[in-house]
N, CA, C and O atoms as CSV, one atom per row, in Angstrom:
chain,resi,resn,atom,element,x,y,z
A,1,MET,N,N,48.391,88.927,69.134
A,1,MET,CA,C,49.298,89.967,69.732
A,1,MET,C,C,50.349,89.680,69.972
A,1,MET,O,O,50.486,88.999,70.988
A,2,SER,N,N,51.568,90.033,69.198
A,2,SER,CA,C,52.987,89.762,69.266
A,2,SER,C,C,53.458,90.873,70.294
A,2,SER,O,O,53.066,92.034,70.401
A,3,SER,N,N,54.511,90.109,71.093
A,3,SER,CA,C,55.182,91.408,71.942
A,3,SER,C,C,56.593,91.238,71.522
A,3,SER,O,O,57.165,90.161,71.691
A,4,LYS,N,N,57.121,92.167,71.031
A,4,LYS,CA,C,58.812,92.228,70.875
A,4,LYS,C,C,59.796,92.349,71.934
A,4,LYS,O,O,59.643,93.239,72.770
A,5,PRO,N,N,60.516,91.778,71.983
A,5,PRO,CA,C,61.493,91.891,73.063
A,5,PRO,C,C,62.087,93.354,73.246
A,5,PRO,O,O,62.615,93.829,72.241
A,6,ALA,N,N,62.070,94.074,74.317
A,6,ALA,CA,C,62.874,95.524,74.232
A,6,ALA,C,C,63.978,95.463,73.618
A,6,ALA,O,O,64.485,94.346,73.719
A,7,PRO,N,N,64.653,96.291,72.938
A,7,PRO,CA,C,66.005,96.561,72.357
A,7,PRO,C,C,66.957,96.603,73.651
A,7,PRO,O,O,66.606,97.133,74.706
A,8,LYS,N,N,68.019,96.074,73.480
A,8,LYS,CA,C,69.037,96.324,74.378
A,8,LYS,C,C,69.341,97.624,74.496
A,8,LYS,O,O,69.399,98.235,73.429
A,9,ARG,N,N,69.615,98.407,75.773
A,9,ARG,CA,C,70.021,99.683,75.805
A,9,ARG,C,C,71.351,99.784,75.952
A,9,ARG,O,O,71.897,98.920,76.638
A,10,THR,N,N,72.024,100.661,75.455
A,10,THR,CA,C,73.606,100.756,75.595
A,10,THR,C,C,73.839,102.064,76.355
A,10,THR,O,O,73.247,103.092,76.024
A,11,PRO,N,N,74.820,102.016,77.514
A,11,PRO,CA,C,74.958,103.284,78.236
A,11,PRO,C,C,75.249,104.446,77.259
A,11,PRO,O,O,75.841,104.398,76.181
A,12,SER,N,N,74.704,105.476,77.877
A,12,SER,CA,C,75.038,106.834,77.008
A,12,SER,C,C,75.998,107.654,77.390
A,12,SER,O,O,76.560,107.426,78.461
A,13,LEU,N,N,76.334,108.637,76.692
A,13,LEU,CA,C,77.444,109.387,77.285
A,13,LEU,C,C,76.731,110.508,78.382
A,13,LEU,O,O,77.466,111.321,78.942
A,14,ARG,N,N,75.469,110.498,78.611
A,14,ARG,CA,C,74.676,111.406,79.631
A,14,ARG,C,C,75.647,111.280,81.015
A,14,ARG,O,O,76.135,112.274,81.552
A,15,PRO,N,N,75.772,110.408,81.322
A,15,PRO,CA,C,76.461,109.888,82.690
A,15,PRO,C,C,77.563,110.589,82.781
A,15,PRO,O,O,77.817,111.305,83.750
A,16,CYS,N,N,78.475,110.411,81.557
A,16,CYS,CA,C,79.925,111.063,81.682
A,16,CYS,C,C,79.767,112.565,81.631
A,16,CYS,O,O,80.638,113.223,82.201
A,17,LEU,N,N,78.752,113.213,81.012
A,17,LEU,CA,C,78.447,114.409,80.968
A,17,LEU,C,C,78.318,114.923,82.354
A,17,LEU,O,O,78.920,115.925,82.740
A,18,LEU,N,N,77.393,114.105,83.212
A,18,LEU,CA,C,77.164,114.490,84.502
A,18,LEU,C,C,78.690,114.206,85.315
A,18,LEU,O,O,79.075,114.998,86.175
A,19,LEU,N,N,79.272,113.326,85.040
A,19,LEU,CA,C,80.496,113.174,85.500
A,19,LEU,C,C,81.242,114.402,85.437
A,19,LEU,O,O,81.838,114.785,86.444
A,20,ALA,N,N,81.279,115.093,84.317
A,20,ALA,CA,C,82.370,115.894,84.092
A,20,ALA,C,C,81.772,117.135,84.862
A,20,ALA,O,O,82.691,117.814,85.318
A,21,ALA,N,N,80.621,117.607,85.128
A,21,ALA,CA,C,79.978,118.778,85.860
A,21,ALA,C,C,80.556,118.420,87.427
A,21,ALA,O,O,80.896,119.289,88.231
A,22,LEU,N,N,80.593,116.982,87.678
A,22,LEU,CA,C,80.496,116.552,89.242
A,22,LEU,C,C,82.105,116.609,89.485
A,22,LEU,O,O,82.503,116.945,90.601
A,23,LEU,N,N,83.093,116.266,88.397
A,23,LEU,CA,C,84.259,116.371,88.753
A,23,LEU,C,C,85.130,117.656,89.167
A,23,LEU,O,O,85.096,118.666,88.464
A,24,SER,N,N,85.819,117.595,90.193
A,24,SER,CA,C,86.293,118.885,90.963
A,24,SER,C,C,87.612,118.491,91.084
A,24,SER,O,O,87.858,117.477,91.737
A,25,ILE,N,N,88.441,119.080,90.599
A,25,ILE,CA,C,89.767,118.778,90.749
A,25,ILE,C,C,90.593,119.943,91.322
A,25,ILE,O,O,90.924,120.815,90.519
A,26,SER,N,N,90.926,120.056,92.455
A,26,SER,CA,C,91.868,121.464,92.869
A,26,SER,C,C,93.356,121.283,93.062
A,26,SER,O,O,93.775,120.258,93.600
A,27,LEU,N,N,94.072,122.115,92.698
A,27,LEU,CA,C,95.284,122.124,92.756
A,27,LEU,C,C,95.942,123.301,93.870
A,27,LEU,O,O,96.107,124.500,93.647
A,28,TYR,N,N,96.236,122.581,95.059
A,28,TYR,CA,C,96.494,123.408,96.122
A,28,TYR,C,C,98.220,123.829,96.034
A,28,TYR,O,O,99.081,122.954,96.121
A,29,GLY,N,N,98.486,124.999,95.887
A,29,GLY,CA,C,99.640,125.527,95.815
A,29,GLY,C,C,100.315,125.604,97.321
A,29,GLY,O,O,99.695,125.830,98.360
A,30,GLY,N,N,101.436,125.414,97.219
A,30,GLY,CA,C,102.224,125.604,98.861
A,30,GLY,C,C,101.972,124.817,99.743
A,30,GLY,O,O,102.239,125.173,100.891
A,31,CYS,N,N,101.343,123.412,99.509
A,31,CYS,CA,C,101.153,122.329,100.306
A,31,CYS,C,C,102.646,121.482,100.938
A,31,CYS,O,O,102.780,120.606,101.792
A,32,GLY,N,N,103.456,122.089,100.216
A,32,GLY,CA,C,104.882,121.384,100.533
A,32,GLY,C,C,105.275,120.098,99.922
A,32,GLY,O,O,104.387,119.643,99.201
A,33,ALA,N,N,106.282,119.422,99.992
A,33,ALA,CA,C,106.747,118.417,99.511
A,33,ALA,C,C,106.234,117.380,100.172
A,33,ALA,O,O,105.712,117.593,101.266
A,34,PRO,N,N,106.293,115.837,99.547
A,34,PRO,CA,C,105.724,114.747,100.300
A,34,PRO,C,C,106.399,114.631,101.558
A,34,PRO,O,O,107.579,114.982,101.567
A,35,GLU,N,N,105.834,114.163,102.741
A,35,GLU,CA,C,106.459,113.815,103.757
A,35,GLU,C,C,107.556,113.016,103.802
A,35,GLU,O,O,107.535,112.068,103.017
A,36,ARG,N,N,108.399,113.120,104.422
A,36,ARG,CA,C,109.570,112.228,104.557
A,36,ARG,C,C,109.848,111.863,106.135
A,36,ARG,O,O,109.317,112.607,106.960
A,37,ASP,N,N,110.578,110.860,106.571
A,37,ASP,CA,C,110.980,110.638,107.773
A,37,ASP,C,C,111.714,111.473,108.549
A,37,ASP,O,O,111.568,111.417,109.770
A,38,ASN,N,N,112.652,112.414,107.948
A,38,ASN,CA,C,113.435,113.379,108.562
A,38,ASN,C,C,112.837,114.779,108.401
A,38,ASN,O,O,113.001,115.463,107.390
A,39,PRO,N,N,112.248,115.093,109.298
A,39,PRO,CA,C,111.604,116.603,108.763
A,39,PRO,C,C,112.540,117.830,108.832
A,39,PRO,O,O,112.131,118.975,108.638
A,40,LEU,N,N,113.974,117.483,109.157
A,40,LEU,CA,C,115.239,118.421,108.679
A,40,LEU,C,C,115.622,118.130,107.436
A,40,LEU,O,O,116.584,118.841,107.145
A,41,ASP,N,N,115.314,117.406,106.553
A,41,ASP,CA,C,115.669,116.989,105.306
A,41,ASP,C,C,115.377,118.263,104.516
A,41,ASP,O,O,114.236,118.723,104.496
A,42,PRO,N,N,116.440,118.870,103.834
A,42,PRO,CA,C,116.372,119.966,102.756
A,42,PRO,C,C,115.351,119.692,101.891
A,42,PRO,O,O,114.584,120.590,101.543
A,43,ALA,N,N,115.236,118.541,101.490
A,43,ALA,CA,C,114.445,118.242,100.353
A,43,ALA,C,C,112.826,118.490,100.843
A,43,ALA,O,O,111.935,118.661,100.010
A,44,ASN,N,N,112.604,118.486,102.142
A,44,ASN,CA,C,111.254,118.665,102.701
A,44,ASN,C,C,110.986,120.357,102.925
A,44,ASN,O,O,109.918,120.847,103.294
A,45,GLN,N,N,111.990,120.957,102.666
A,45,GLN,CA,C,111.944,122.553,102.647
A,45,GLN,C,C,111.308,123.117,101.405
A,45,GLN,O,O,110.969,124.296,101.306
A,46,GLU,N,N,111.159,122.185,100.434
A,46,GLU,CA,C,110.852,122.883,99.146
A,46,GLU,C,C,109.527,122.686,98.928
A,46,GLU,O,O,108.882,121.646,99.054
A,47,ALA,N,N,109.062,124.102,98.487
A,47,ALA,CA,C,107.573,124.370,98.307
A,47,ALA,C,C,107.067,123.703,96.945
A,47,ALA,O,O,107.694,123.857,95.897
A,48,GLY,N,N,106.187,123.139,97.007
A,48,GLY,CA,C,105.579,122.566,95.832
A,48,GLY,C,C,104.048,122.557,95.832
A,48,GLY,O,O,103.450,123.036,96.796
A,49,ALA,N,N,103.309,121.968,94.662
A,49,ALA,CA,C,101.684,121.851,94.984
A,49,ALA,C,C,101.428,120.653,94.907
A,49,ALA,O,O,102.172,119.839,94.359
A,50,SER,N,N,99.967,120.292,95.631
A,50,SER,CA,C,99.588,118.787,95.348
A,50,SER,C,C,98.290,118.879,94.542
A,50,SER,O,O,97.556,119.866,94.584
A,51,LEU,N,N,98.036,117.699,93.747
A,51,LEU,CA,C,96.871,117.515,93.100
A,51,LEU,C,C,96.011,116.717,93.759
A,51,LEU,O,O,96.438,115.587,93.996
A,52,HIS,N,N,94.523,117.071,94.257
A,52,HIS,CA,C,93.656,116.205,94.989
A,52,HIS,C,C,92.687,115.866,94.063
A,52,HIS,O,O,92.041,116.785,93.558
A,53,LEU,N,N,92.463,114.738,93.746
A,53,LEU,CA,C,91.780,114.165,92.853
A,53,LEU,C,C,90.597,113.598,93.587
A,53,LEU,O,O,90.825,112.944,94.605
A,54,SER,N,N,89.096,113.810,93.101
A,54,SER,CA,C,87.907,112.837,93.424
A,54,SER,C,C,86.965,112.895,92.192
A,54,SER,O,O,86.269,113.843,91.828
A,55,ILE,N,N,87.110,111.575,91.590
A,55,ILE,CA,C,86.310,111.543,90.243
A,55,ILE,C,C,85.190,110.567,90.428
A,55,ILE,O,O,85.559,109.393,90.389
A,56,PRO,N,N,83.719,110.797,90.650
A,56,PRO,CA,C,82.780,110.069,90.779
A,56,PRO,C,C,82.539,109.463,89.552
A,56,PRO,O,O,82.682,110.131,88.528
A,57,LEU,N,N,82.123,108.051,89.486
A,57,LEU,CA,C,81.704,107.037,88.345
A,57,LEU,C,C,80.495,106.715,88.573
A,57,LEU,O,O,80.014,106.473,89.680
A,58,PRO,N,N,79.888,106.696,87.422
A,58,PRO,CA,C,78.413,106.128,87.075
A,58,PRO,C,C,78.491,104.689,87.515
A,58,PRO,O,O,79.467,104.023,87.168
A,59,LYS,N,N,77.481,104.126,88.294
A,59,LYS,CA,C,77.476,102.886,88.796
A,59,LYS,C,C,77.941,101.715,87.641
A,59,LYS,O,O,78.762,100.819,87.840
A,60,TYR,N,N,77.178,101.975,86.362
A,60,TYR,CA,C,77.559,100.973,85.508
A,60,TYR,C,C,79.047,101.187,84.924
A,60,TYR,O,O,79.445,100.331,84.134
A,61,LEU,N,N,79.850,102.198,85.229
A,61,LEU,CA,C,81.153,102.027,85.129
A,61,LEU,C,C,81.823,101.753,86.319
A,61,LEU,O,O,82.718,100.919,86.186
A,62,ALA,N,N,81.674,102.175,87.389
A,62,ALA,CA,C,81.877,101.644,88.806
A,62,ALA,C,C,82.391,100.096,88.732
A,62,ALA,O,O,83.420,99.625,89.217
A,63,GLU,N,N,81.517,99.541,88.088
A,63,GLU,CA,C,81.346,98.078,88.216
A,63,GLU,C,C,82.121,97.295,87.530
A,63,GLU,O,O,82.270,96.087,87.713
A,64,VAL,N,N,82.779,98.153,86.493
A,64,VAL,CA,C,83.717,97.369,85.344
A,64,VAL,C,C,84.933,98.005,85.335
A,64,VAL,O,O,85.841,97.478,84.692
A,65,VAL,N,N,85.197,99.370,86.114
A,65,VAL,CA,C,86.203,99.952,85.854
A,65,VAL,C,C,87.474,99.146,86.987
A,65,VAL,O,O,87.331,99.100,88.209
A,66,GLN,N,N,88.468,98.669,86.361
A,66,GLN,CA,C,89.524,98.154,87.345
A,66,GLN,C,C,90.435,99.199,87.971
A,66,GLN,O,O,90.650,99.222,89.183
A,67,ARG,N,N,90.971,100.075,87.095
A,67,ARG,CA,C,92.029,101.129,87.396
A,67,ARG,C,C,91.781,102.414,86.841
A,67,ARG,O,O,91.447,102.497,85.659
A,68,VAL,N,N,91.923,103.571,87.654
A,68,VAL,CA,C,92.054,104.815,87.170
A,68,VAL,C,C,93.194,105.336,87.161
A,68,VAL,O,O,93.783,105.230,88.237
A,69,VAL,N,N,93.781,105.908,86.286
A,69,VAL,CA,C,95.176,106.599,86.472
A,69,VAL,C,C,95.160,108.019,86.051
A,69,VAL,O,O,94.562,108.377,85.036
A,70,ALA,N,N,95.807,108.827,86.814
A,70,ALA,CA,C,96.007,110.368,86.455
A,70,ALA,C,C,97.391,110.696,85.988
A,70,ALA,O,O,98.360,110.242,86.597
A,71,ARG,N,N,97.518,111.395,85.028
A,71,ARG,CA,C,98.879,111.825,84.634
A,71,ARG,C,C,98.800,113.204,84.491
A,71,ARG,O,O,97.815,113.741,83.984
A,72,LEU,N,N,99.957,113.941,84.982
A,72,LEU,CA,C,100.151,115.320,85.237
A,72,LEU,C,C,101.457,115.659,84.425
A,72,LEU,O,O,102.472,115.182,84.933
A,73,GLU,N,N,101.627,116.318,83.374
A,73,GLU,CA,C,102.679,116.475,82.558
A,73,GLU,C,C,102.825,118.128,82.145
A,73,GLU,O,O,101.828,118.850,82.133
A,74,GLY,N,N,104.240,118.661,81.795
A,74,GLY,CA,C,104.129,119.706,81.284
A,74,GLY,C,C,105.679,120.272,81.031
A,74,GLY,O,O,106.614,119.489,81.195
A,75,PRO,N,N,105.916,121.583,80.648
A,75,PRO,CA,C,107.176,121.890,80.278
A,75,PRO,C,C,107.973,122.083,81.632
A,75,PRO,O,O,107.478,122.597,82.636
A,76,GLY,N,N,109.282,121.602,81.535
A,76,GLY,CA,C,110.025,121.881,82.955
A,76,GLY,C,C,109.681,120.858,84.233
A,76,GLY,O,O,110.140,121.055,85.358
A,77,MET,N,N,108.885,119.836,83.925
A,77,MET,CA,C,108.739,118.958,84.805
A,77,MET,C,C,108.497,117.438,84.452
A,77,MET,O,O,107.772,117.167,83.495
A,78,GLN,N,N,109.099,116.419,85.216
A,78,GLN,CA,C,108.917,115.007,84.879
A,78,GLN,C,C,107.397,114.848,84.920
A,78,GLN,O,O,106.673,115.564,85.612
A,79,PRO,N,N,106.916,113.750,84.044
A,79,PRO,CA,C,105.571,113.637,84.147
A,79,PRO,C,C,105.288,112.565,85.610
A,79,PRO,O,O,105.988,111.665,86.075
A,80,LEU,N,N,103.975,113.115,86.045
A,80,LEU,CA,C,103.517,112.272,87.289
A,80,LEU,C,C,102.500,111.444,86.917
A,80,LEU,O,O,101.653,111.749,86.078
A,81,VAL,N,N,102.552,110.281,87.577
A,81,VAL,CA,C,101.606,109.256,86.938
A,81,VAL,C,C,101.105,108.583,88.464
A,81,VAL,O,O,101.879,107.966,89.197
A,82,LYS,N,N,99.888,108.794,88.724
A,82,LYS,CA,C,99.425,108.033,90.041
A,82,LYS,C,C,97.971,107.153,89.510
A,82,LYS,O,O,97.019,107.667,88.922
A,83,GLU,N,N,98.090,105.913,89.841
A,83,GLU,CA,C,97.031,105.164,89.950
A,83,GLU,C,C,96.058,105.405,91.299
A,83,GLU,O,O,96.410,105.202,92.461
A,84,LEU,N,N,94.970,105.807,90.929
A,84,LEU,CA,C,93.981,106.372,91.875
A,84,LEU,C,C,93.226,105.151,92.773
A,84,LEU,O,O,92.947,104.114,92.171
A,85,ASP,N,N,92.921,105.260,94.092
A,85,ASP,CA,C,92.221,104.721,94.981
A,85,ASP,C,C,90.703,104.262,94.203
A,85,ASP,O,O,89.961,105.132,93.746
A,86,HIS,N,N,90.340,102.691,94.120
A,86,HIS,CA,C,89.002,103.121,93.574
A,86,HIS,C,C,88.185,102.177,94.122
A,86,HIS,O,O,88.029,101.119,93.513
A,87,PRO,N,N,87.494,102.414,95.428
A,87,PRO,CA,C,86.702,101.457,96.046
A,87,PRO,C,C,85.399,101.096,95.140
A,87,PRO,O,O,85.075,101.915,94.281
A,88,PRO,N,N,84.711,100.017,95.281
A,88,PRO,CA,C,83.663,99.719,94.444
A,88,PRO,C,C,82.327,100.697,94.624
A,88,PRO,O,O,81.460,100.772,93.754
A,89,LEU,N,N,82.284,101.420,95.849
A,89,LEU,CA,C,80.887,102.231,96.057
A,89,LEU,C,C,81.246,103.764,96.381
A,89,LEU,O,O,80.524,104.528,97.022
A,90,GLY,N,N,82.595,104.095,95.774
A,90,GLY,CA,C,82.854,105.461,95.882
A,90,GLY,C,C,83.675,106.067,94.943
A,90,GLY,O,O,84.134,105.390,94.023
A,91,PRO,N,N,83.965,107.450,95.062
A,91,PRO,CA,C,84.825,107.922,93.672
A,91,PRO,C,C,86.102,107.595,93.772
A,91,PRO,O,O,86.594,107.316,94.866
A,92,ALA,N,N,86.783,107.587,92.671
A,92,ALA,CA,C,88.177,107.161,92.729
A,92,ALA,C,C,88.994,108.393,92.987
A,92,ALA,O,O,88.851,109.452,92.376
A,93,THR,N,N,89.881,108.162,93.962
A,93,THR,CA,C,90.468,109.404,94.725
A,93,THR,C,C,91.919,109.060,94.763
A,93,THR,O,O,92.332,107.906,94.650
A,94,GLY,N,N,92.702,110.149,94.933
A,94,GLY,CA,C,94.285,110.088,95.128
A,94,GLY,C,C,94.861,111.461,95.208
A,94,GLY,O,O,94.150,112.418,94.903
A,95,THR,N,N,95.948,111.613,95.547
A,95,THR,CA,C,96.857,112.882,95.642
A,95,THR,C,C,98.102,112.876,94.813
A,95,THR,O,O,98.962,112.022,95.030
A,96,ILE,N,N,98.260,113.815,93.838
A,96,ILE,CA,C,99.793,113.665,93.464
A,96,ILE,C,C,100.734,115.230,93.928
A,96,ILE,O,O,100.490,116.396,93.622
A,97,GLY,N,N,101.581,114.786,94.566
A,97,GLY,CA,C,102.322,115.823,94.984
A,97,GLY,C,C,103.708,116.318,94.595
A,97,GLY,O,O,104.261,115.921,93.569
A,98,ALA,N,N,104.174,117.057,95.302
A,98,ALA,CA,C,105.334,117.662,94.644
A,98,ALA,C,C,105.375,118.325,93.271
A,98,ALA,O,O,106.396,118.181,92.599
A,99,ILE,N,N,104.299,119.076,92.771
A,99,ILE,CA,C,104.209,119.421,91.719
A,99,ILE,C,C,104.731,120.854,91.464
A,99,ILE,O,O,104.239,121.784,92.104
A,100,PRO,N,N,105.815,121.094,90.454
A,100,PRO,CA,C,106.480,122.314,90.567
A,100,PRO,C,C,105.544,123.345,89.841
A,100,PRO,O,O,104.872,123.068,88.848
A,101,PRO,N,N,105.587,124.637,90.497
A,101,PRO,CA,C,104.583,125.829,89.735
A,101,PRO,C,C,104.973,125.959,88.326
A,101,PRO,O,O,106.142,125.820,87.966
A,102,GLY,N,N,104.077,126.204,87.585
A,102,GLY,CA,C,104.327,126.548,86.253
A,102,GLY,C,C,103.081,126.515,85.418
A,102,GLY,O,O,101.977,126.188,85.851
A,103,ALA,N,N,103.393,126.948,83.956
A,103,ALA,CA,C,102.263,126.723,83.133
A,103,ALA,C,C,102.163,125.858,81.996
A,103,ALA,O,O,103.208,125.311,81.644
A,104,GLY,N,N,101.112,125.622,81.350
A,104,GLY,CA,C,101.190,124.541,80.279
A,104,GLY,C,C,100.972,123.150,80.773
A,104,GLY,O,O,101.199,122.192,80.034
A,105,ARG,N,N,100.491,122.988,82.135
A,105,ARG,CA,C,100.421,121.655,82.712
A,105,ARG,C,C,99.265,120.891,81.733
A,105,ARG,O,O,98.331,121.489,81.199
A,106,ILE,N,N,99.483,119.711,81.638
A,106,ILE,CA,C,98.323,118.802,81.040
A,106,ILE,C,C,97.941,117.885,81.856
A,106,ILE,O,O,98.839,117.272,82.432
A,107,LEU,N,N,96.578,117.533,82.139
A,107,LEU,CA,C,96.117,116.655,83.151
A,107,LEU,C,C,95.243,115.624,82.521
A,107,LEU,O,O,94.205,116.036,82.002
A,108,THR,N,N,95.507,114.318,82.484
A,108,THR,CA,C,94.995,113.180,81.553
A,108,THR,C,C,94.174,112.190,82.574
A,108,THR,O,O,94.969,111.614,83.316
A,109,ILE,N,N,93.156,111.922,82.758
A,109,ILE,CA,C,92.526,110.982,83.601
A,109,ILE,C,C,91.845,109.655,82.612
A,109,ILE,O,O,91.063,109.844,81.680
A,110,GLU,N,N,92.355,108.294,83.072
A,110,GLU,CA,C,92.088,107.256,82.164
A,110,GLU,C,C,91.641,106.152,82.984
A,110,GLU,O,O,92.262,105.859,84.006
A,111,GLY,N,N,90.599,105.508,82.611
A,111,GLY,CA,C,89.664,104.465,83.255
A,111,GLY,C,C,89.977,103.016,82.243
A,111,GLY,O,O,89.783,102.987,81.028
A,112,TYR,N,N,90.487,101.894,83.054
A,112,TYR,CA,C,90.712,100.625,82.259
A,112,TYR,C,C,89.904,99.667,83.039
A,112,TYR,O,O,89.732,99.717,84.257
A,113,ASP,N,N,89.310,98.578,82.026
A,113,ASP,CA,C,88.893,97.382,82.649
A,113,ASP,C,C,89.702,96.483,83.000
A,113,ASP,O,O,90.925,96.597,82.924
A,114,LEU,N,N,89.023,95.379,83.471
A,114,LEU,CA,C,90.054,94.333,83.929
A,114,LEU,C,C,91.228,93.581,82.868
A,114,LEU,O,O,92.342,93.099,83.071
A,115,ALA,N,N,90.410,93.741,81.699
A,115,ALA,CA,C,91.382,93.039,80.596
A,115,ALA,C,C,92.389,94.183,80.135
A,115,ALA,O,O,93.196,93.984,79.226
A,116,GLY,N,N,92.288,95.461,80.854
A,116,GLY,CA,C,93.469,96.527,80.463
A,116,GLY,C,C,92.913,97.449,79.140
A,116,GLY,O,O,93.691,98.217,78.573
A,117,GLU,N,N,91.719,97.327,78.769
A,117,GLU,CA,C,91.214,98.118,77.864
A,117,GLU,C,C,90.677,99.354,78.354
A,117,GLU,O,O,89.808,99.503,79.213
A,118,LEU,N,N,91.404,100.359,77.596
A,118,LEU,CA,C,90.628,101.694,77.764
A,118,LEU,C,C,89.139,101.973,77.822
A,118,LEU,O,O,88.448,101.426,76.962
A,119,LEU,N,N,88.642,102.630,78.582
A,119,LEU,CA,C,86.939,102.574,78.813
A,119,LEU,C,C,86.856,103.965,78.715
A,119,LEU,O,O,86.109,104.353,77.817
A,120,PHE,N,N,87.462,104.911,79.444
A,120,PHE,CA,C,87.016,106.060,79.198
A,120,PHE,C,C,88.534,107.244,79.324
A,120,PHE,O,O,89.562,106.846,79.871
A,121,ARG,N,N,88.452,108.355,78.864
A,121,ARG,CA,C,89.634,109.175,78.888
A,121,ARG,C,C,89.029,110.632,78.829
A,121,ARG,O,O,87.962,110.792,78.237
A,122,GLY,N,N,89.703,111.754,79.452
A,122,GLY,CA,C,89.832,112.937,79.781
A,122,GLY,C,C,90.935,113.650,79.788
A,122,GLY,O,O,91.974,113.096,80.147
A,123,GLU,N,N,90.947,115.026,79.396
A,123,GLU,CA,C,92.303,115.711,79.115
A,123,GLU,C,C,91.914,117.138,79.318
A,123,GLU,O,O,90.865,117.562,78.832
A,124,GLN,N,N,92.785,117.963,80.077
A,124,GLN,CA,C,92.657,119.382,80.091
A,124,GLN,C,C,94.006,119.856,79.953
A,124,GLN,O,O,94.846,119.387,80.721
A,125,ARG,N,N,94.403,120.842,78.968
A,125,ARG,CA,C,95.476,121.413,78.538
A,125,ARG,C,C,95.236,122.828,79.141
A,125,ARG,O,O,94.155,123.359,79.393
A,126,ASN,N,N,96.655,123.375,79.335
A,126,ASN,CA,C,96.947,124.615,79.689
A,126,ASN,C,C,96.611,125.114,81.008
A,126,ASN,O,O,96.147,126.247,81.134
A,127,ILE,N,N,96.826,124.293,82.079
A,127,ILE,CA,C,96.612,124.424,83.340
A,127,ILE,C,C,97.835,125.210,83.929
A,127,ILE,O,O,98.938,124.732,83.664
A,128,THR,N,N,97.797,126.276,84.642
A,128,THR,CA,C,98.580,126.962,85.232
A,128,THR,C,C,98.672,126.645,86.948
A,128,THR,O,O,97.679,126.605,87.674
A,129,ILE,N,N,99.833,126.471,87.327
A,129,ILE,CA,C,100.166,125.968,88.989
A,129,ILE,C,C,100.730,127.059,89.394
A,129,ILE,O,O,101.728,127.472,88.803
A,130,VAL,N,N,100.094,127.870,90.701
A,130,VAL,CA,C,100.721,128.996,91.114
A,130,VAL,C,C,100.839,128.501,92.598
A,130,VAL,O,O,99.886,127.942,93.141
A,131,ALA,N,N,102.036,128.718,93.246
A,131,ALA,CA,C,102.261,128.402,94.343
A,131,ALA,C,C,101.341,129.385,95.298
A,131,ALA,O,O,101.246,130.601,95.134
A,132,GLY,N,N,100.765,128.717,96.201
A,132,GLY,CA,C,99.858,129.641,97.389
A,132,GLY,C,C,98.624,129.721,96.960
A,132,GLY,O,O,97.817,130.397,97.598
A,133,ASP,N,N,98.171,128.906,95.559
A,133,ASP,CA,C,96.902,129.734,95.263
A,133,ASP,C,C,96.219,128.125,94.693
A,133,ASP,O,O,96.935,127.172,94.386
A,134,THR,N,N,94.771,128.117,94.650
A,134,THR,CA,C,94.043,127.110,94.164
A,134,THR,C,C,93.526,127.370,92.676
A,134,THR,O,O,93.121,128.457,92.264
A,135,THR,N,N,93.607,126.198,91.946
A,135,THR,CA,C,93.051,126.241,90.802
A,135,THR,C,C,92.017,125.163,90.741
A,135,THR,O,O,92.232,124.091,91.306
A,136,ARG,N,N,90.816,125.403,90.035
A,136,ARG,CA,C,90.002,124.446,89.929
A,136,ARG,C,C,90.099,124.010,88.432
A,136,ARG,O,O,90.234,124.835,87.528
A,137,VAL,N,N,90.027,122.760,88.239
A,137,VAL,CA,C,90.273,122.201,86.807
A,137,VAL,C,C,88.960,121.122,86.501
A,137,VAL,O,O,88.742,120.124,87.187
A,138,GLU,N,N,88.228,121.504,85.447
A,138,GLU,CA,C,87.321,120.444,85.033
A,138,GLU,C,C,87.522,120.046,83.688
A,138,GLU,O,O,87.834,120.783,82.752
A,139,LEU,N,N,87.311,118.770,83.661
A,139,LEU,CA,C,87.434,117.974,82.433
A,139,LEU,C,C,86.422,117.228,82.121
A,139,LEU,O,O,85.776,116.779,83.068
A,140,ASP,N,N,86.035,116.917,80.878
A,140,ASP,CA,C,85.120,116.158,80.277
A,140,ASP,C,C,85.626,114.642,79.989
A,140,ASP,O,O,86.460,114.440,79.105
A,141,LEU,N,N,85.107,113.615,80.745
A,141,LEU,CA,C,85.720,112.471,80.471
A,141,LEU,C,C,84.587,111.477,79.526
A,141,LEU,O,O,83.442,111.149,79.835
A,142,VAL,N,N,85.331,111.165,78.344
A,142,VAL,CA,C,84.907,110.594,77.314
A,142,VAL,C,C,84.614,109.054,77.246
A,142,VAL,O,O,85.629,108.358,77.248
A,143,LEU,N,N,83.466,108.423,77.189
A,143,LEU,CA,C,83.510,106.964,77.051
A,143,LEU,C,C,84.274,106.599,75.761
A,143,LEU,O,O,84.000,107.274,74.769
A,144,VAL,N,N,85.192,105.626,75.642
A,144,VAL,CA,C,86.008,105.275,74.524
A,144,VAL,C,C,85.259,104.039,73.982
A,144,VAL,O,O,84.971,103.770,72.816
A,145,LYS,N,N,84.989,103.275,75.254
A,145,LYS,CA,C,84.555,101.682,74.979
A,145,LYS,C,C,83.368,101.455,75.841
A,145,LYS,O,O,83.520,101.595,77.054
A,146,ALA,N,N,82.246,101.135,75.386
A,146,ALA,CA,C,81.103,100.788,76.071
A,146,ALA,C,C,81.380,99.622,77.019
A,146,ALA,O,O,81.998,98.697,76.491
A,147,PRO,N,N,81.032,99.454,78.400
A,147,PRO,CA,C,81.446,98.341,79.184
A,147,PRO,C,C,80.288,97.095,78.692
A,147,PRO,O,O,79.091,97.167,78.414
A,148,ASP,N,N,81.178,96.043,78.729
A,148,ASP,CA,C,80.185,94.789,78.309
A,148,ASP,C,C,78.950,94.620,79.239
A,148,ASP,O,O,78.137,93.721,79.029
């Protein structure tokens, strides 16, 4: 009776699909500009929106992801790039502030390993930011390279 070793399983995209279902990104309009030392600074009076990100990662990805980067861009605005905080046992989180209201915004999320290689990517297009409103954005994160 010979026993064959079990084939090595590679991670499937199923956890990434679950990740897409759990990914909740809310854009809060009217939250104000980033805090400054001088509360009377006219730049502090400008209304803007904030992007609050919480991206849960499956355990097999959380162990190898070194950086998670969010990029928001669109017409009439400079691209905003934020490296998210990524604790070993929690979701990647961060906030992008001072987002001008407008339509046609594009949100891109990318995760990189220690060598700087892209592991996963997700993108949502045609996001509309309205001052004083909340927008829920969901996107699919696609595994680009299986972790070693």
